[in-house]
N, C-alpha and C positions, 0 to 999 in steps of 0.2 A: 504494500500500500504506500502511496506517495506520502512523504513526511507531512506536508501541509494538510492532507486529509486526516491523517492520524492525529495531528495536533488539534484540529477542529473537533474531532470525535472525543478526544481526551478531555476537552474543556466543556463539552456539552453543547457545541454550536452546530453539530452535524450528526444526523442519524441516518444510517444506511439500512434500508429495509429490502429484503428480497425473499421471494417464495422458494428459492432454489438452495440446494445443498452445495457444499464447497466444491464438489466435483464438476459443477457446471461452470465452464471457463469461457465460453464463447457466446456472443449474441447471435442468434439466428432469428429468422422470421417467427418461428414457433415460440422461442423463449421470450422474444420481445412482446409478442401478443400475450403470453401467459403473465409476464411481469406487469404489463399495462392493465390487464384485467384484475390482477391482485391489488394494485394500487387504487384503481377505481373502486373496488369493493370496500376497501378499508377507509376511504376518504369521505369526509363530509362535504367538502367543496372541492371542485376540480378546476385547475387553470391549465389550459392547453396553449402552449406557445405556438404551435402550428400543427395542423392535421390536413393532409391533402384531401380534397373533395373526392369522396368515393373510396378512400383508402381504408385500411383496417382500423386505425384509430378513429377516424371519422365515423365509420359504421358502428363501432363500439359505443361512442358517446351519443350518437343520434337516438338510441333507444332508451337512454337513461331519463327517468322522469322524477326521481325522488332526491336529486342532488343538484346543487347550484353548479353550473358549468360556465366558465368564462373563457372565451377564445380571444387570444391576444391578436393573432393574425389570421384572417380568413383566407 
């Protein structure tokens, strides 16, 4: 882990959350979708920096009715 990330974690300024075991080392389309779904499920409000129209993330958040969703860039 990069020293600046570790330092932020150590002082409580950064929290890393993942649904994956330590043996998952690469981001694939499948793991990205699983990770996004996990974060959406545990979040109260969702801020999306960018989701391409018709893309996987756009499709995931289109069906969400019970959470506040803010899109920064359409």
